[in-house]
C-alpha positions in Angstrom: 60.2 -37.4 43.8 62.1 -34.3 44.2 63.0 -33.2 40.8 66.2 -31.0 40.7 67.5 -29.1 37.5 70.4 -30.4 35.3 73.5 -28.7 36.5 75.1 -25.8 34.5 77.6 -27.3 32.8 81.1 -26.4 34.2 84.1 -25.2 32.4 85.1 -28.5 30.5 88.4 -30.2 32.0 88.8 -33.4 30.5 92.3 -34.5 29.2 90.8 -35.5 25.8 91.3 -39.3 24.4 94.4 -38.0 22.4 96.3 -37.2 25.3 95.2 -40.0 27.6 95.2 -43.2 25.6 97.4 -42.4 22.8 100.2 -41.5 25.8 99.3 -45.0 26.9 99.1 -46.8 23.5 102.1 -45.2 21.5 104.4 -47.5 20.2 102.5 -50.4 21.3 103.9 -53.4 19.9 101.8 -56.5 19.5 102.5 -60.1 20.3 102.7 -61.9 17.1 100.5 -65.0 19.4 97.5 -62.9 19.0 97.1 -63.7 15.1 96.9 -66.9 16.5 93.5 -66.7 18.1 90.3 -66.6 16.0 88.0 -63.8 15.5 85.0 -65.8 15.2 84.5 -66.1 18.9 80.8 -67.4 18.8 82.0 -70.9 17.6 84.7 -71.4 20.4 84.0 -74.4 22.3 82.5 -74.6 26.5 84.4 -74.8 28.9 82.7 -76.8 31.6 82.3 -75.5 35.1 84.2 -79.1 36.8 87.1 -78.2 34.6 87.7 -75.0 36.1 90.1 -74.0 39.1 89.8 -71.2 41.3 87.7 -67.8 41.0 89.5 -64.9 39.4 88.0 -61.2 39.2 89.2 -59.7 35.6 88.6 -55.9 35.3 88.6 -55.4 31.8 89.5 -51.5 30.5 88.7 -50.9 26.8 90.3 -48.0 24.8 86.4 -47.2 23.0 85.5 -43.3 24.0 82.5 -42.7 22.3 79.9 -41.2 24.3 76.2 -40.1 24.6 77.1 -37.5 27.2 79.3 -34.7 26.9 80.3 -34.8 30.8 82.8 -32.0 31.5 84.9 -33.5 33.8 85.3 -36.7 32.2 89.0 -37.3 32.4 89.1 -38.9 29.2 87.3 -36.3 26.9 84.4 -37.2 24.3 84.0 -38.5 21.3 80.8 -38.8 19.1 79.9 -41.8 17.6 81.2 -41.0 13.7 85.1 -40.8 15.5 86.7 -44.0 14.5 88.7 -43.8 18.0 88.5 -47.3 19.0 92.3 -48.4 18.2 91.9 -51.9 19.3 88.6 -53.0 17.9 90.6 -55.5 15.8 91.6 -57.3 18.9 88.2 -57.1 20.8 87.2 -60.6 19.1 90.6 -62.0 19.9 90.1 -61.3 23.4 86.7 -62.8 24.0 87.8 -66.0 22.3 90.8 -66.0 24.7 88.6 -65.3 27.9 86.2 -68.2 26.9 88.8 -70.8 27.0 90.3 -69.9 30.3 89.4 -72.8 33.1 88.7 -70.5 35.5 85.1 -69.1 37.0 85.3 -65.8 36.0 83.8 -62.5 37.2 84.1 -60.0 35.0 83.9 -56.0 35.1 83.9 -54.4 31.7 84.4 -50.8 31.2 85.4 -48.5 29.0 85.9 -44.8 28.2 82.8 -43.9 26.8 79.4 -45.7 26.8 79.4 -49.5 27.0 76.1 -49.7 25.3 76.3 -47.2 22.1 78.6 -49.8 20.7 76.9 -53.5 19.2 80.6 -55.2 19.5 80.6 -54.4 22.8 77.1 -55.4 23.3 77.6 -58.6 21.6 80.7 -59.6 23.1 78.9 -59.4 26.4 75.6 -61.7 25.7 78.7 -64.1 24.3 80.3 -64.1 27.8 77.3 -64.0 29.9 76.1 -67.2 28.4 79.6 -69.3 28.9 79.4 -71.7 31.4 82.5 -70.6 32.9 81.7 -67.0 33.5 79.8 -66.6 36.8 79.1 -62.7 36.9 79.6 -59.5 34.5 79.5 -56.3 35.7 78.8 -52.8 33.5 79.7 -49.9 34.2 77.2 -47.6 31.9 75.5 -44.3 32.4 72.0 -46.5 31.9 70.4 -44.1 29.3 70.3 -46.3 26.1 67.5 -48.5 27.7 66.3 -49.3 24.0 69.5 -51.5 23.9 69.8 -52.5 27.3 66.7 -54.1 27.8 66.6 -56.0 24.7 70.6 -57.4 25.8 68.9 -58.5 29.4 66.5 -60.5 27.2 69.1 -62.2 25.9 71.3 -63.3 28.9 70.6 -64.8 32.5 70.2 -61.3 34.6 71.3 -63.4 37.7 74.6 -63.0 36.3 74.7 -59.3 35.5 74.9 -56.1 37.5 75.1 -52.5 36.5 77.1 -49.7 37.9 75.0 -47.1 37.1 77.0 -43.8 37.0 74.7 -40.2 37.2 76.0 -37.0 35.6 74.2 -34.2 36.7 75.4 -32.2 33.9 73.7 -34.1 31.4 70.4 -35.4 32.7 67.7 -34.5 34.9 67.6 -36.8 38.3 64.0 -38.1 37.7 64.8 -39.4 34.4 68.2 -40.9 35.8 66.6 -42.8 38.5 63.5 -43.8 36.4 65.7 -45.6 34.1 67.8 -47.2 36.9 64.8 -48.7 38.7 63.6 -50.1 35.4 66.7 -51.9 35.2 66.6 -53.2 38.7 63.2 -54.5 38.5 63.9 -56.4 35.2 66.2 -58.5 38.3 69.5 -57.1 37.7 71.7 -56.2 40.5 72.3 -52.3 40.2 74.5 -49.8 41.7 74.2 -46.2 41.6 77.4 -44.5 41.4 78.1 -40.4 41.0 81.1 -38.0 41.2 80.7 -35.4 44.0 81.9 -32.1 43.0 81.1 -27.9 44.4 78.0 -28.0 41.7 76.2 -31.0 42.1 76.8 -31.4 45.8 72.6 -31.4 46.0 72.3 -33.3 43.6 74.4 -36.1 45.3 72.5 -35.7 48.7 69.5 -36.4 47.0 70.3 -38.8 44.8 71.4 -40.8 48.2 68.4 -40.3 49.6 65.9 -41.3 46.7 68.5 -44.5 46.7 68.3 -45.4 49.9 64.2 -45.3 49.5 64.3 -47.6 46.6 67.0 -50.1 48.0 69.7 -49.1 45.9 73.2 -49.3 46.9 74.9 -45.7 46.2 78.6 -45.0 45.6 80.5 -41.8 45.6 83.6 -40.4 44.0 85.3 -37.8 44.6 86.6 -35.1 42.0 89.1 -33.7 44.5 91.1 -31.3 42.2 87.7 -29.4 41.6 87.5 -29.1 45.7 90.7 -27.9 46.2 90.6 -25.3 43.5 86.7 -24.5 44.3 86.1 -20.9 46.0 84.3 -20.4 48.7 84.0 -24.3 50.0 83.2 -24.1 53.9 83.8 -27.2 56.5 79.7 -27.3 56.2 79.9 -28.5 52.7 83.0 -31.0 53.0 81.2 -32.5 55.9 78.3 -33.3 54.0 80.6 -34.8 51.5 82.1 -37.1 54.3 78.5 -38.2 54.8 78.0 -39.0 51.3 80.6 -41.3 51.6 80.7 -44.8 52.4 81.7 -45.9 55.5 84.8 -47.5 54.9 85.8 -44.5 53.2 85.1 -42.9 56.1 87.4 -44.9 58.2 90.1 -44.5 55.7 89.3 -40.7 56.0 90.1 -40.6 59.5 93.0 -42.8 59.4 94.2 -40.8 56.5 93.6 -37.8 57.9 92.1 -37.3 54.4 89.1 -36.7 53.1 89.6 -39.0 50.5 91.1 -41.9 52.2 94.4 -43.7 50.9 95.9 -41.0 48.8 99.4 -41.9 50.0 99.6 -45.9 49.6 103.6 -46.0 48.8 104.7 -48.7 51.1 101.2 -50.3 52.6 100.4 -54.1 51.9 98.1 -55.0 49.3 96.9 -58.1 48.4 96.7 -56.9 44.2 96.9 -59.6 41.8 96.0 -62.8 44.1 92.3 -63.3 43.3 91.8 -60.4 40.6 93.7 -59.1 37.6 93.6 -56.1 35.3 93.7 -56.3 31.9 93.6 -53.8 28.7 93.0 -54.6 25.2 96.0 -56.0 24.4 95.9 -58.7 26.9 98.4 -57.2 29.2 97.9 -58.3 32.8 98.3 -56.2 35.5 97.9 -56.4 39.4 95.6 -53.4 40.2 94.8 -50.4 38.2 97.8 -48.3 38.9 100.0 -50.5 37.4 97.9 -50.4 34.2 97.6 -46.7 34.3 101.2 -46.2 34.0 102.2 -49.6 32.0 104.8 -47.8 30.5 106.7 -47.7 33.6 105.4 -51.1 34.3 108.7 -53.8 33.0 106.9 -57.1 32.0 109.4 -58.4 34.2 108.2 -57.0 37.5 105.5 -58.5 39.4 103.1 -55.7 38.5 102.4 -56.9 35.3 102.1 -60.4 35.0 102.6 -60.9 31.4 100.3 -61.2 27.9 96.8 -63.2 28.0 97.7 -64.2 24.8 101.4 -65.7 25.4 101.1 -67.3 28.6 101.0 -70.8 28.2 98.0 -73.2 28.7 94.4 -72.0 29.9 95.2 -70.7 33.4 95.8 -67.0 34.4 99.0 -66.3 36.6 98.4 -64.7 39.6 100.4 -63.5 43.2 100.6 -65.7 45.9 102.1 -62.6 48.7 101.3 -59.5 49.5 103.0 -56.6 47.6 104.5 -53.4 49.1 102.7 -50.7 47.2 105.5 -49.4 45.2 102.9 -46.2 44.1 102.9 -43.1 45.9 98.8 -43.1 45.6 96.6 -45.7 45.2 94.9 -44.9 41.9 91.2 -46.7 42.3 88.7 -47.8 44.7 88.5 -51.2 43.2 92.1 -51.8 44.6 92.0 -49.9 47.9 89.3 -52.4 49.1 91.3 -54.8 48.6 94.0 -53.1 50.5 95.9 -56.2 53.6 94.6 -54.0 56.4 91.1 -54.4 55.4 90.8 -57.8 54.7 89.4 -58.5 58.4 87.4 -55.5 58.4 85.5 -55.7 54.9 83.6 -58.3 52.5 83.0 -58.1 49.0 79.6 -58.9 47.7 79.8 -61.7 44.8 77.2 -60.1 42.6 79.3 -56.3 42.6 82.8 -55.2 43.6 80.6 -52.4 45.5 79.1 -53.3 48.3 81.6 -53.1 51.2 79.7 -54.3 55.2 81.7 -54.3 58.2 81.9 -57.6 59.9 80.9 -56.5 63.0 79.2 -53.9 64.9 82.2 -52.8 67.0 83.9 -51.4 63.8 80.9 -49.7 62.7 80.3 -48.1 66.2 83.3 -47.3 66.6 83.7 -45.0 63.3 80.4 -43.4 63.9 82.2 -41.9 67.1 85.0 -40.2 65.6 84.5 -37.1 64.3 84.1 -36.0 60.6 87.4 -35.2 58.8 86.9 -31.4 56.8 90.2 -31.2 55.9 91.3 -31.5 52.3 
């Protein structure tokens, strides 16, 4: 195994929890209906699968930002374990109860602004949800460092329901140690995805990470800190070509179609399937059709078709959804999770049931056409 040293720490660029999350949740008025839901979700009655309606994928984002890493490029900042900055921790049990009572087959994607496995409340809530009959799968984003908590967690759940998106951070952990942890999780029967952010200083690490991921038969996905590449000095076309080769095939296709290395930056007016089979939800239970509308929820009216209301306020136990394609109102689609569901991609790609990240071409002609075109190396 090739061992690479930990990348020298860059100058911190994090926005900080205070400037990001407080901006989102300032002056938030909670619905009175939230108080009607119990906090002891462990005693909630089961929902039988035969009572469930269609499958709905839910992306849950928590404002919990405590992490055992201190990545200098983190867009939310870093908070030590003793810092009490999880403002909505009292709502989490109520939300777990509400989700458990929905008459849907749920595919849950759980993320927060820190590391999921540093918090026992998040772990216990995940165990509870994994045991529910109406929960088909759970994907958790983690840095895969806390095996002393992750392995006991797996002993309590059906591993066939669990997927881990394991993020690699070259400034925090040696590559070989990270890969050993990911492999240990994979060997327990869990579906794992390796993911990282590529910036100029860790390009060699990303190339080696992709190579070793392929050797181990683990899916590899890369995101790009585009502003760091624009601000970096002495970036040459060969480096950008390497970045291009690191991208998944669907993102290469986007890069060529949009003439940008990171595809689909200009999405205003594009037809999108957002909200038709998946929803985004925040700590307060607000339901959004996409990541962009959640991020900018202060500018999203409850009366618009971008916010579908609050999970605590909806009547009954069936989620609202959109039935028609939406003309995207955003200049930029914020998250590749939504990019995968752009209307024009529906006939080209499919998404694995166990993880939202694995994307395939439906026919070899599309792949051949992609490879025949030269790489785009202009930012």
